[in-house]
C-alpha positions as MATLAB code, in Angstrom:
seq = 'MLRILEMKPSGAYSWQHLTFVISLIVIFLGLAVFFAIKLRDKDDKNKNIPLIVAAISIDAIEIIKIIYHCVNTGDLSPLRTNLPLFLCSIQLITIPMVAFTRGRLKEISGDFVVCFGLLGCILGTVGAAQNYNAYPVLSMVNINSGLTHCISGFAGLYLMVSGMATMKVKNIVWCCVIMTVFCGLAIVANYTLDYNYMFLRSDDGTPYSIFYGWVNGNPVLYPMIVIFCFYLIIGLTYAGYAPVRRRRARKALLDSMNEEKNS';
ca = [
     -39.576  -15.989    9.396;
     -36.198  -15.173   10.910;
     -35.645  -11.470   11.500;
     -32.413  -11.663    9.503;
     -34.556  -12.116    6.395;
     -36.919   -9.252    7.160;
     -36.554   -6.151    5.060;
     -35.983   -3.788    7.940;
     -32.883   -2.704    9.883;
     -31.899   -5.162   12.589;
     -29.799   -2.649   14.521;
     -26.126   -2.169   15.214;
     -24.433   -5.180   16.821;
     -27.651   -7.176   16.665;
     -27.198  -10.925   16.322;
     -28.178  -10.581   12.664;
     -25.466   -7.980   12.043;
     -22.786   -9.966   13.871;
     -23.814  -13.336   12.396;
     -23.696  -11.927    8.884;
     -20.356  -10.135    9.102;
     -18.556  -12.757   11.202;
     -19.650  -15.460    8.756;
     -18.240  -13.436    5.864;
     -14.983  -12.760    7.717;
     -14.478  -16.426    8.619;
     -15.211  -17.577    5.057;
     -12.979  -15.066    3.279;
     -10.057  -15.181    5.701;
     -10.303  -18.974    5.788;
     -10.113  -19.040    1.993;
      -7.118  -16.699    2.106;
      -5.190  -19.049    4.386;
      -6.266  -22.123    2.407;
      -5.142  -20.782   -0.970;
      -2.000  -19.187    0.466;
      -0.820  -22.490    1.945;
      -1.857  -24.440   -1.148;
      -0.023  -22.123   -3.553;
       2.881  -21.000   -1.374;
       5.427  -23.166   -3.214;
       4.023  -22.545   -6.696;
       5.459  -20.133   -9.249;
       4.492  -16.464   -9.272;
       1.952  -16.927  -12.062;
      -0.045  -19.494  -10.076;
       0.276  -17.567   -6.817;
      -1.153  -14.515   -8.554;
      -4.415  -16.236   -9.600;
      -6.329  -15.609   -6.314;
      -5.362  -11.933   -6.505;
      -6.674  -11.687  -10.062;
      -9.971  -13.232   -8.958;
     -10.119  -10.870   -5.964;
      -9.387   -7.825   -8.145;
     -12.049   -8.648  -10.716;
     -14.586   -9.577   -8.036;
     -14.201   -6.486   -5.870;
     -14.523   -4.105   -8.819;
     -17.412   -6.047  -10.376;
     -19.368   -6.002   -7.103;
     -18.825   -2.253   -6.744;
     -19.889   -1.577  -10.336;
     -23.048   -3.646   -9.825;
     -23.840   -1.588   -6.717;
     -23.428    1.700   -8.548;
     -25.575    0.530  -11.472;
     -28.217   -0.664   -9.004;
     -28.362    2.721   -7.289;
     -28.383    4.614  -10.593;
     -31.316    2.522  -11.788;
     -33.148    3.087   -8.509;
     -32.655    6.843   -8.594;
     -33.184    7.157  -12.323;
     -30.072    9.319  -12.777;
     -26.305    9.325  -12.321;
     -26.285   11.062   -8.926;
     -24.940    7.938   -7.096;
     -21.682    8.409   -8.976;
     -21.062   11.527   -6.883;
     -21.093    9.584   -3.623;
     -19.395    6.386   -4.784;
     -15.980    7.553   -5.901;
     -13.136    5.286   -4.641;
     -12.031    7.884   -2.119;
     -12.722    6.155    1.182;
      -9.989    4.317    3.073;
     -11.503    0.944    2.228;
     -12.505    1.718   -1.352;
      -8.908    2.605   -2.262;
      -8.537   -1.183   -2.478;
     -10.724   -1.072   -5.589;
      -7.617    0.345   -7.234;
      -4.711   -1.142   -5.271;
      -5.822   -4.802   -5.425;
      -6.036   -4.711   -9.262;
      -2.619   -3.023   -9.261;
      -1.218   -5.942   -7.241;
      -2.881   -8.460   -9.528;
      -2.050   -6.945  -12.904;
       1.275   -5.110  -12.505;
       4.839   -6.253  -11.943;
       7.997   -5.195  -10.189;
       8.158   -2.274   -7.780;
       4.592   -1.117   -8.479;
       3.280   -4.567   -7.563;
       5.353   -4.541   -4.372;
       4.167   -1.128   -3.242;
       0.522   -1.865   -4.038;
       0.784   -5.166   -2.194;
       2.260   -3.474    0.857;
      -0.595   -0.967    0.876;
      -3.158   -3.772    0.715;
      -1.439   -5.501    3.630;
      -1.503   -2.275    5.669;
      -5.211   -1.663    5.251;
      -6.832   -4.854    3.917;
      -7.359   -6.724    7.174;
      -8.010   -3.523    9.092;
     -10.710   -2.544    6.616;
     -12.158   -6.035    6.713;
     -12.837   -5.778   10.446;
     -13.669   -2.084   10.788;
     -15.804   -2.031    7.651;
     -17.964   -4.966    8.737;
     -18.069   -5.313   12.514;
     -17.242   -1.649   13.002;
     -19.648   -0.274   10.390;
     -22.504   -0.575   12.844;
     -24.371    2.503   11.637;
     -25.186    0.728    8.361;
     -27.196   -1.853   10.256;
     -29.219    0.843   11.976;
     -30.112    2.304    8.599;
     -30.416   -0.705    6.253;
     -31.584   -4.333    6.467;
     -28.833   -6.908    6.886;
     -29.430   -8.331    3.425;
     -29.770   -4.977    1.674;
     -27.623   -4.105   -1.326;
     -25.665   -1.637    0.824;
     -24.695   -4.163    3.493;
     -24.103   -7.089    1.146;
     -21.878   -4.969   -1.075;
     -20.037   -3.491    1.890;
     -19.541   -6.876    3.523;
     -18.244   -8.530    0.350;
     -15.899   -5.741   -0.724;
     -14.395   -5.289    2.740;
     -13.912   -9.033    3.146;
     -12.289   -9.321   -0.286;
      -9.842   -6.647    0.873;
      -9.162   -8.714    3.981;
      -8.734  -11.811    1.825;
      -6.157  -10.071   -0.372;
      -4.223   -8.662    2.582;
      -4.047  -11.962    4.456;
      -3.291  -13.943    1.300;
      -0.346  -11.688    0.514;
       1.033  -12.183    4.013;
       0.586  -15.947    4.345;
       1.681  -16.752    0.793;
       4.877  -14.744    1.250;
       4.052  -12.429   -1.658;
       4.080   -9.349    0.570;
       7.570   -7.882    0.548;
       7.060   -5.050    3.071;
      10.453   -3.590    2.188;
      11.314   -0.574    4.299;
      12.051    1.499    1.190;
       8.373    1.190    0.202;
       7.059    2.976    3.317;
       7.419    6.384    1.696;
       5.549    5.258   -1.411;
       2.674    3.845    0.634;
       2.449    7.214    2.365;
       2.502    8.916   -1.042;
      -0.445    6.782   -2.176;
      -2.325    7.739    0.970;
      -1.468   11.412    0.553;
      -2.684   11.466   -3.052;
      -6.002    9.862   -2.158;
      -6.475   12.161    0.830;
      -5.774   15.156   -1.364;
      -8.313   13.971   -3.937;
     -10.810   13.309   -1.153;
     -10.434   16.845    0.226;
     -10.964   18.335   -3.227;
     -13.994   16.103   -3.803;
     -15.457   16.958   -0.399;
     -15.555   20.673   -1.111;
     -16.447   20.273   -4.773;
     -19.224   17.721   -4.323;
     -20.219   18.628   -0.746;
     -19.452   15.166    0.627;
     -17.317   13.530    3.326;
     -14.835   11.250    1.591;
     -12.239    9.625    3.845;
     -14.253   11.261    6.659;
     -11.881   14.200    6.414;
     -14.598   16.834    6.565;
     -16.485   15.618    9.626;
     -16.549   12.658   11.984;
     -18.384    9.408   11.349;
     -18.286    7.464   14.584;
     -15.321    6.169   16.588;
     -12.419    6.888   16.304;
     -13.154    9.862   14.044;
     -15.556   11.400   16.557;
     -12.815   11.319   19.199;
     -10.414   13.230   16.966;
     -13.179   15.604   15.916;
     -13.962   16.346   19.554;
     -10.320   16.973   20.455;
     -10.104   19.926   18.076;
     -13.770   20.990   18.182;
     -14.140   20.149   14.513;
     -11.356   22.457   13.368;
     -11.356   22.138    9.543;
      -7.558   22.097    9.387;
      -6.464   20.214   12.509;
      -9.086   17.475   12.264;
      -8.094   16.172    8.793;
      -4.410   16.527    9.726;
      -4.912   14.220   12.722;
      -6.820   11.673   10.627;
      -4.173   11.640    7.905;
      -1.426   11.322   10.526;
      -3.230    8.250   11.893;
      -3.202    6.731    8.409;
       0.559    7.261    8.245;
       0.883    5.766   11.722;
      -0.942    2.614   10.642;
       1.441    2.245    7.712;
       4.479    2.703    9.962;
       3.225    0.254   12.598;
       2.465   -2.371    9.962;
       5.980   -2.156    8.559;
       7.421   -2.250   12.080;
       5.367   -5.345   12.872;
       6.764   -7.004    9.764;
      10.379   -6.528   10.906;
      10.763  -10.104   12.267;
       9.582  -11.491    8.917;
      12.116   -9.375    7.041;
      14.910  -10.537    9.364;
      13.896  -14.173    8.956;
      13.867  -13.818    5.173;
      17.299  -12.162    5.244;
      18.734  -14.997    7.354;
      17.238  -17.598    5.048;
      18.632  -15.848    1.976;
      22.078  -15.704    3.623;
      21.992  -19.387    4.542;
      20.830  -20.352    1.057;
      23.676  -18.330   -0.421;
      26.244  -19.981    1.894;
      24.917  -23.438    1.027;
      25.171  -22.685   -2.681;
      28.792  -21.594   -2.261;
      29.635  -24.796   -0.356;
      27.972  -26.979   -2.969;
      29.787  -25.206   -5.780;
];
């Protein structure tokens, strides 16, 4: 029998690990592009359908995982370590907000998903190598992690390709506010529940270990550096979207001029 089917850890960056996560990434990002192109010219209601499916799916998969662990342990202790207070699990909240809200809240949530969806998809699958040292490839932990991270990547890429992502400059502050709120909750949870949400209490591999080493694990400087990096990612994503915003502005101007000529 192939080792990928054996119930034992295959190891970080083993062919089983890479085959599994790369297959998931290709499938989900391929679906994102397919549906984005197919629905790009449809109305907002139709364009929103893939996001609704993604929102329901990502939360359902996470709930199933928590129930599974609670049943295995025979108590509710897994709830303590499965709060949506990791960088990637914030999408359990923001993707449903994109799917089921309207107006400015939908815009801001969508921008946040764009900032961290694809990043989480790659870092949480290919980069989450320690999981494959500890658990079999087809364990509940790795299947859940792979699916939820790839759904986040799907949502982020779909928003970009379909044109639903606005990435308005005025939303940068609000994306940072979302991040600040979750980081604040994570810090409180870390010291209340003795855990390491958002990896703000101690390092958990690269790049966190680099930052942790810079300040010798200083309990104030280390989380400040990590949070600053989150803000930096948001800023760089908006900066990278500048050409798209300019192109949209030119198109809107041309459309307006054409309407005036025709009238």
